[in-house]
N, C-alpha and C positions, 0 to 999 in steps of 0.2 A: 633735357639733354639733346644737343644737336647730333644728328646722325653722322655728320662728317668727322666727329671725334670718336676715338676708340679707346677708352680706358679699359683696363682689365676688369675692374669691378666698380660699380656705382650702386651701392645698396639703397640709396635714397630713391632711385628710379628703378630698383629691382632689375639691374642690368648686370649680366656676367658675360664677358667676351667669349667667343667661340675658341679663341686661342687658349684661354685659361681652361675652358671645359675640356678641350682635346688634350692639353698637357696633363691635366688631372686624370683624365681617363687613361692616357698612356702610362703615367706613373702608377696608377692603381693596377692596371693590367700587368705591367711589367713586374711590379712589386708582388702581385699574387703569384705569377708564374715562377719568379725567382725564389720567392719564399717557399713555395711548395717543393721546388727542386732542392733548395738548400736544407729544408727540414727533413726531407726524405733521405738525402745523403748523410746528414748529420745523425739521423736516427739509425741508419744502417751502420755507420762507423761506430756509434756507441754500443750497438748490439754486439758487434764483433769484439770490441774491447771487453765487454762484460763476459762474453763467452770465453775469450782468451784468459781472463782473470780466473774464472771458475775452473776452467780446464787445468790451468797451471797449479792451482791450490789442490784440486782433486788428485792430481798425479802424485804430489808429495804425500798426501794422506795414504794413497795406495802403496807408495814406496815404503812408508813407515810400517804398514802392515806386512809388507813383504819381508822387511828386515826382521820383524818378530817371528814370522813364519820360518825363515831360513835359520835363525838362531835356535828356534825350537827343534827343527829337524836335525841340526848339527849335534845338539846335546843328546837327542834321542839316539842317533847313530853311534856316537862315541861310547855312550855308556852301555848300550846293548853289546857293542863289541868288547868292552872291558869285562862285562859279565861273562862272556864266553871265554875270554882269555884267562880269567881267574880260576877256572876249573873248581869253583867253590862247591863244597858238598852241602853247605848249609848257609843260612842267611847271616849267621855270625861270622863265618869265614869270609863271606862276600863283604861284610862291613869292614873287617880288618884289611882286606885287600884294597878297597876303595879309599880308606883313610890313608894308606901308603901312597896311592896314586894321585889323590886329589891335589896336592901342592903342585905336582908337575902339570896337571891339566889346567890349573888356574892361570899358568903362563899362556896357554893357548886360548882360553875362553874366559869371559868376565863372570866367573862363578864366585859368588860371595859365600855360599853355604851349601853343604851337601848332607842329605839325611837318608838313612836306611830305615824303612818303615816295616816293622814286623807285623804290626796290626795298627788299626787307625789310632788307637791311643797308646801304642807302644812303638817308639822310634828312637833312633840315636842320630844326633846331628853334630857336625863339626863346630857349629856355633850354637851353643845351647839356648841362648835367649831369643832365637829366631826360628821357632818351629814352623813346619809346613802348614798351610791352610787346611783346615779340617774338611771343608767342602770340596777341595781339590782331591784329597785322598779318597773321599767317598765316591766321587765321579770316576776316578781311575779304577777303583775296586769294582764298581758297578759295571763299567763299560769294558774293562780289560783292554784298554788302549792308551797310548800316551795322551796326556792332557796338559794344558797350560792355563795360567791365571796371572793377570797383572794386579798386584796388590800395592796400595799406596797408603801409608800412614804419614810419617814425617817426610819419607822419601818413597820413591816408587821402585819396585822390583818385579822381575818376571820369574814366576815359579813354573818349573817344568817337571812333570811326574810321569813315570813310565812303569808298567808292571813287569816283573822279572820272575824267573823260575830257576832254581838251583839244580844241580845234577841229581839230587835226591828228590826232585819234584816239589821242593818246598817253595811256596809262592810268597812274594812280597812286593814292595814298591820302593823305587828310588826317587827322591825329590831333590831338585837343585834350585837354588835361588841365584838369579843373575841380575847384574846391574843393567839399567835401561839407558844410561847416558850414552854408551857407545852406539846404541841403535839410533838414537836421535842425531848424534854427531855424523854418523855415516850418511844419513839422509841429507844433511845440510852441506856436505862437502862439495857437491857439484854446483851449487848456486847460492846466491846471497839471500837466504831465508832464515827465519828463526822459528823453532818449535818449542812447545812447552806442554806439560801435562798439568791440568788444573782441576781442582775440585770445586764445583759451583756451590756446594753447600757450606763451604768454609767462608770465614770473613775475607774481605778483599786482600788484606795484607798477608794472609796465610794460605790463600787459594792456589798459589803457584807451587807445585810440588816438585817439578823437575823441568829445567830449561836448558837449552843448548848454549846459551850465552848469558852470563850474569853481570855483564858490564852495565854501567849506568844507563847508557843509551838504550840497550836492549831491554833493560828493566823497565824503562819508560814505555817502550812498545807494549810489553806484556801488561803493565798497569792499565794502559789505555784500552787494551784488548779486553781486560776483565770488565772495565766500565761498559763496553759495548757488547758484553757477552750475550745479551738477549736479542741482538740483531743477527739475522741469518747471514748477511754479508756485511762485514765490518769495513769501514773506511774512515780514517782519521789522520790528523796531521801531528807530527812530532818534530819540532825544530825545523819547520819549512819542508819537511819530507812528508809525502803522502804514503801512508801505510794502509795496505789492504790485508784482510785476513778472514779466517773462517774457523768455526768450531766443528769438530768431527767426533762422532762416537768412537770409543776405543773398544775393539773386539776383545773378548775374553777378560774384561775388567771385573773386579770384584764389586764395584760400585757403579750404578748407572749415572752418577753425577760426575764421574771422571770424563774429561773431554781433552781432545788433542787440539791445541791451538797452533795454527800455521799462519805466520805473518810474513809479508813480502813488501819490500820497498818498491812502490809503484810510481815514484816521482817521474822517472823517465817517460813512462807511458802517458802520464798526465800531461807532461810537457809536449809530447808529440801530438796528443789529442787537441790541446789548446792551439798549437801551431796550425794543425789541420783546420780547426774551426775558423781561425783568423784568415787563413788563406782562402777558405771557401767563402767567407763573408766578403772579402775584397773582390773575389771573382764575381760573386753575385751582384755586388754594387756596380762593378764595371759593366757587367752584362746589361743591367737595368738602365744605366746611363746611356749605353750604346743604343739600346732599343728606343729610348725616348728621343735621342738625337736623330735616329733614322726616321722615326715617326713624324717628328716635326719637319724634317727635310722633305718627306713625302707630302706633308700637308701645306707646304709653303705656297704652291700655286692655288689650291682651292681657297686658302685663307685670303690670298691676294684678290682673287676674283670676288669673294664675298664682300670684302671691303669696298671694292669698286662698285658693286651693285648697291650696297648699302648707301654709298654716297651719291650714286647717280639716280636711283629710282625716285627719291623725293622730288627731283626736278619735274617729274610728271605732275605732281600735285600743284606745282607753280605754273602749269600750262606751258612747259617747255618740252621740246622734242628730246628723245632719248638718243644718245650717241654711243654706239657699241664700242667695246674696247678693241685695241689692236690685236690681231691674231698672229701669235708668234709660235704656234705649234702645228704639227703636221696633221693630226687627226682632230675631228670635232668631238666635243663632249657635252655634258649637261649644261655647262655654262654658256656654250654657244647657242644652245636651244633657248636658254634663259634670255639671251640678247634678243633673239627674234620675238619671243613672247613680250619682252619689255617694249619693243617698238610697236607691236600691235596694241598693247595696253595703253601706250601714250596716245595713239590715234583714237582708240575707243573712248578714253577718258576725256579727250577734247570734245568729242561729239556729245558725250554724256553731260559735260559741264554746260554746254549750250542748252541742252534739253532741260536740265534741272533749273537753270536760270529762268526759262520760260514757264515751267510748271510751278516754280516757287511762288511767282506772282499770283497765279490762279489759286494755289493752295492757301496762301496768306489771306486772300479775299474770302475763300470758303471758310477758313478757320475763324475769321473775325466777323463774319456777316451772316445774319439770319436770312436764309433763302426765301422765306415767305414774304416778309415785310421789307426786306433790304435794309433793315436797321442793324447797327452793331449788336452782336450777340453777347452771351454771358461771358465768354472768354475775353472779348474786347472790353466788356464792362469792368471785369475784375482788374484787368491790366491798367485801364485808364483811371479807375478808382484809386489804385495804389499810387500811381504817379501824381494824381491830383491831390491826394491827401499828403503826400510827401512835400509837394510844393506849398500847399496851404500851411503845413506845420512850420516850414522854414519862414514863411512870411507872417505867421501868426494870424492868418485870415480864417474866415468861416467858410464852410462848405456844407451845403444841404443835400440830402438824398431823399428823393420822392419815390416811394414804392407803390405801384399801382396794380390792382387786381380787379378783373372784371367780375361783377356780381352774377351769379347763376349761369356762368358760362358752360358748366358741365351739363346743365339742363338743356341749354340751347343745342349743344352738340348732340345730346341723346335724342332730342325730339326732332330737330331739323337736319341732322346729319353733320358729319365732319367737314364736308366740302363747304357747306353753308358757314360753319364756324370759322374756317380759314378765310373766307371772303369777308366775314365780319371783322376778324383781326386786322386784315389789310385796311379796311375803312377806319377802324379805330386808330391804327398807326398813322394814317394820313392826317387825321384830325389832331393827334398829338404833335405831329411834325409842324403843323400850321401854327401852333402856339409855342413851339420850342425855341423861338428866338430869345425867350426869357431864360431858357436853360442853356448850359454850355454843351451838354451831350444828352442824347436819348438812346435807350437800349431796349431790346426785347430779350428777356431772360429765358423765355420758353413758356409754352402753354399760353395762358392769358395774363402773364406777368410782364410789366414794363417798369423801367426805372429812368429817372432823370437826375442829372447832377446840376446844381445851381451854385454859382460862385458869388461870394460877397453880397448876400442879400440878408436882410434882417428877417426875423421869424414871421412878423405880420405880412411882409411882402410875399414870402414863400407860401404861407397859408392862403393868402388871397389868390395867388396864381393857381394853387391846387384846386380851390373852389371854382375858379374860372374854367379850369381844365375839365372838372367834373361836369360843369354846366354845358360846356361845348360838346362833350361826348354824349350827354343825355338827350341831345336833340335826335329826332327820328332819323333812323338809318334804314334805307330801303335797299333790299338785295333780292333779286329775282322776284320782284313783285311783292315781297313781304316787308312790311314796315314794323319797326320795333324800336323801343327805347333801351339803351344800355346804360347802367349805372356803374359807378366805380367805388371801390373801397380803397382809400388812400392812407398811407402811413408816411410820416415825415420824421427824420432824425438828422442831427447836425454832427459835424466832425468833432466839435469840442466836447459834446456829450460822450462820444466814443473815444475821446483822447487820441484822435487821428488814427485809430486802428481800423483797417478795412473790414475785417470779419465782424468786429463788434458793431460798426456802423450799419452794415447790412442786417445784422440781427436785430438791432434797435428799430430800424425802419420796418422790418418784417413784423415785429411785435406790435408796432403802432398800426400797421395795416390790419392785422388780425383783430386788434381792438375795435377797429371800425366795423369789421365783420360782426363782432359780438354785439355792437351797438345797434345792429339792424341793417347794416350795409348803407351804401349811398351817402357816405360822409367821410370827413377827413379827421385824422387824429395825429397830434404831435406827440412824439415820445416823451415820457417822463419816467423817473426811476421806479414809480409805483407799478408800471407795466412789467418791468423786469422782475420785480418781487413776485407779482402774480404769476408770471411765467415759471419762475422757480418753484412756486407752490404747486402749480399744475403738474410739473414734471415729477415732483416728489410724490404727490398723490397717485399719479399714474403708476409709478414704480411700486409703491407700497401696497396698493390695492390688489396687486397680482396675487399676493399671499393671504389676503384678508379672509377669503372664503375658506381656503384649506386650513387656516389657523383658527377657525371658529371665532374670528373677531367681529363678524356681522351678526346682528340680532334684529328680529322683527318685534317692534312694540305694537300694542293693541290700543286703539282709541275707540271708545264705545259709540255706537250709533243708536239713538233712542227714539221711542214713540212717546211724544208728550201726551197724546190722547189716552193711550193705554198704560202710561206710566211704567214702561219696562224697556229693558235693553233688547234691541232687535238684532244686533250684530256688532262686528268690529271691523275697522279698517286697519290693515297691517301697514305700518310705517317703518322704514328702514333706519337703523342706527349702526354706527361703527364704533366699536370699543377699541379705539386706537391705542397702541401700546405706549405712546408718549403723549398724545394730545388728549387722551381721555375719551369720553363719550362725545361723538360728533353727530350733528344733525345732517340730514340730506343736503341742505343748502350749502354746507361746507365742502362737499366733495362730489355730489351727484352730477352736477353739470360737467365736471371734468371727466368723470367716468363715462358719461353718456357720449362724449365725443371721442372716447378711446375704444380700445379693442375688448374691454371687459364687460360691456353693457349686455351683450347677448347671453353669455354664461350667467351673469347676475340675474337676468330675467327668469331663466329656467331654475335657478336656485330659489328665487322667491316663490315660484310655482310649487316646487317640491315642498317647501316649508309650509305653504298655505294648505296644501292637500294633507300634509301630516297633522296640522292643527285641526282641520275639519274632521279627520278621522278620529282624533283624540276626543273631540267634543261629542261626537256620535257615540263613542264607546262609554262616555260618562253619562249618557242619557239626556244630554242637552238637545232641545228640539227647536226648529224654526229660527235658527240663528243664521245670519249671513256673514260670511268671511269675505271681505273685499280686499283685493290686492291690486297694486299698480304696476304697469309695465311701460317701458319706453316705446315711443313710436318706431324706433329702429328695429324693434322685435318683429315687426311686420315685413322687414326686408327678407326675413327667412320665409320663403314661400310655403314651407312645411310647418310653420308655427302652429296653425290651427290643428293640424293632424297630431302634432306632438302633444299639445295641451290636452286634446280630447283623449288621446291614448293614456296619458297619465291619470286623467280624471276618472276613467273607467276602472282603474285598478283599486280605487278606494271606496269605502262604504260611507256615504254622506248622510244616510237616513233622510230625515225631513229638513235637514239644513241645506244651505245654498252656498255655492261658490260664485263670487262676483268679480268680473274683470273690469277694471277701471282704466279708461284712456281719456286723454284731454280732447276737447272738441277740436282744437287746432290740428292734432294728429289725424283725427278722423276726416277732416276736410282736405288737408294737404295731400294725403295719400288715399283719396276717396275710393278709387276703383279697387286698389289692392286691399284696403281695409274692409270694404263692404262685403266682398265674397267670403273672407275669412271669418268676419263676425257672424254672418249667416250660418256658417258651419258650427261655430262655437255655441250659438244660441240653440241650434237644433239639437245639440248634444246635452242640453239641460244646464248650461252654464250661463248665468246672468251677465248682462253687459251694462255698464254705467258710464255716462259721459261726465267727466270731471271738469271743474272750473268753468261751468257754463256761465256766460255773461262777460268773461274776460276778452273773448275774441269777437269775431264778426261772422258768426255762423249763418249761412243762408238757410232760410226756413225750408227751402226745397231740398237742400242736403239733409237737414235734420229729419224731414219726413221720410226720406228714402233710406236713411241709415238704420240698421236694426239695433235697437237698444231696449232696455227695460227700465232704466232709471236715469233721471237728469239731476245732477248735483249742482245747485246754484252756488256761485262763488260768494264768499263772505261779503265783499264790497257790493255785490249786486243786490243783496238784501239789507245790509246794514244801513245804507244811506236812506232807505225808505222810512226810517223812524223820524227823520227831520225834514225830508223833502216830499212835498205832495206829488210832484210830477213823477218822482222815482217810485212812490207808492203805486201810482196808477200803472206804471210800466210793470212793476213786479206782480201786481194782482192780475194784470192782463196776461202776463206770461204764465202765471199759475193756471188761469182758465184755459189757455191754449194747451198746456201740457196735459191737463185733465181731459181735454177733448181728444188729444192724440193718445191717450191712455198710457202716459208715462208716469211712473212713480217719481215723486219729487223728494229730494233731501237737501236741506240748507246747511252749508258748511260755515264754520267760523262763528258760531254762536258763543259769545263770551260773557254776556251780561244777562241778568234777570229781565231787564227792560226789553232787550232784543228778543228773548225767548217768549215773553208775554205778548209782544206785538205779533210775532209769527203765529202763535197759538190762537190769538184772537182773530187773525185774518185767515184761518183755515189751513195753515201749514202744520203738519204733524211730525214728519221724520226730520230730525236735526242731529247735528254733530258739532262739537266745539268744546273749548276749555271749561265752559260753565257746567257741562254735563260730564266732563271727565277728560283729563289730559292723557296723552299716550303713556302706557305703562307696560311693564314686563308682563309676560304671559301669566305668571303666577298671581301678580297683583290684579290684573284685569279680570281673571276668572274668579278671584275672591270677591272683587267688587260686584261682579254679575251675580254671584251666589247671595250676597247680602241684599241686593235689590229684589231678588226673587223671594227671599225670606220675608221681607217687609212689604212686598207687593207695591213698591213705589220706587221712584228715582231718588237717589241719595247724593248728597254732596261729598266732598273729600273726607269730611269728618264722620260720615255715616248717618247724617241727619236727613230727613225727608225734604225734598225741594218743593216749595209752594209756588205753583205757577198760576196763570190766569184762571179764576174759579169757574170754568165752564162745566165742571163736574166735581162731585165730592171726592176728596182724597182722605186717606187715613189721618187721624188726628194724632200728632206727636208733639212733645214739648217743643216750644219755639226756641230758636237759637239766634243769637245776635247777628250772625253772618247772613241770615236769610234776607235781610234788607240791604245787604251790601251789593 
């Protein structure tokens, strides 16, 4: 979105105009203020109306009670006066007098019945079928004062009773029954209201006992009121009229379910309230609109200034000067300050642009160039590789990647120092550059790694160039008076093999380079798919071996070591096996090389030591004597400078009896790490642990090294002795080496004895200790110890079927039945 355009909303670019924001804020603020004011005013008005309504209805209820009170007082006054005027000597005289006067009094008062009560159950009434309430007579007799009671059956009446005394001091009670209709009518004369007495216990159609108006419309009012009788404040509509009402308790009623219903037409007040609400709403809307208009008017100049700066400030990015806006006001404000700041920003940005342009060139060179060799670096390599592969893919052409790593460069750095290593890298880079006319680009990735890209060359041409490069680099290089030869491990991969994917091409070339390392260095390897498969297998083994020890997947098998002269087992060599959860039982050749190059080899060495010591202690506890338990460790174990101390500390914690613990290392490990190994082996032997050199004859051990290294046993490699059967020259070498070992007082054990012929030749020529499949394959601990027990019981060496082995007859052996396998 261009800054010179100002839409209100652009959701795609997450843009909302300040105008819209301010308008919404003003609307929201004005709405909140106006709403609060309006709600407050409305609530106050509604409260006033509610109070007015309750006050209105309550006043009529009080007036009804006043009517009953005045009526009761009038009756009491009149008949007390009549009693005095009668001059009656007895209650019978008083009865006759009142019967004569009652018709005249009924013109003045709404008297329906009059009774003279001689006793509670003895009375005389003008209307015989309407006796006075018994409970009223009891209350008057008990309290000796006038009492009243409203009684409702089909209609409602007011009973008024008063105690009297004749001239002869005879006591009695006068009771009068009055109609209540006049009392209700008197209450409604001053206003448009309706009253009724209802009984809530009766069915709805019989509940209205007395009403002021029995017209149809009023009857509808009362029917609706009965339906709302359970509401404290009733409000309902009848023919578009709003009726309000309330139920009141009736004093002096004979039944608590009797209620006084007061109804009032409230339509006019509802109309006035609605008109007030509408007027208030219009006023509030007008006020809110006026506030918004004033707010927008006040924000007109700030918004205009913001639009100007939004449109003008981007010109600074285009290296244009900033032009301040015209000043049309008397006083300065924040926007004038913004003008001055914008001018300074434009000047500063112009200077910064020039400085950035100069520094960018320097940074680009630093980012893309190796400062030591001045070759393009890894960043440049990845960039150019992607571009070259993209172009090659379009044209369908081949592109080769050569991956170079200097052999033993870490050793050079560690022995001659990093400064020397840097000078060596510079010399190597120069030699690569001299031959790089064949390549399109040359790079240093870091450390001792270099790469070259070669376009449109066949496999043989690229491989030939790689060998020429290796030959050129291997010529003597002299630095600070020190001459040395440097060899290369080279890997080659092609774009078509990697399907023109940069990361895959680098991976393939790297795998080929590491294959050259594994082949012994100083060679070239062209990638093939088998290398990728091996790499995946290495990765799988490395990950799965992490849990092998903790999951008890590793096991040590025992292969017997025997003495042919004494016909007995002298010990066992412990050989590692892996009970893989999916691959089954795996030999060391399937995984040990991978583990040795990884991070698990040192923990594995200490695991083997712990298992060996546990086995040795078990053999001692079973009473076995003069057995040797031999275990193997990696040469990397000696990288731990505390290895000897840890081994000795563990060894001292077990009871070995007359048995022996024997540490086996290859002669190549002993020679390559001579100084480091020598001191630790001396400590180990001094602690009573035997040391054996394994695979003797495979390497090129110097006799001077051999004589200086502390060991107890030399183990001849199987090939070293096996060829002696057919080769006279090899026989002479083997026999000479045996004589030399005897002179140095080293015990000899020959490995890899697999045939009777080989065993007999060795025995005939003075070799005693041997090991191999002919005398026993590696077995589990239980199988190996059972085999050892069988040999002890028969006093001879046995084959796998338990039969005695017949060797060269230099001494007598126990006679056992022959077996066809003996001659095999």
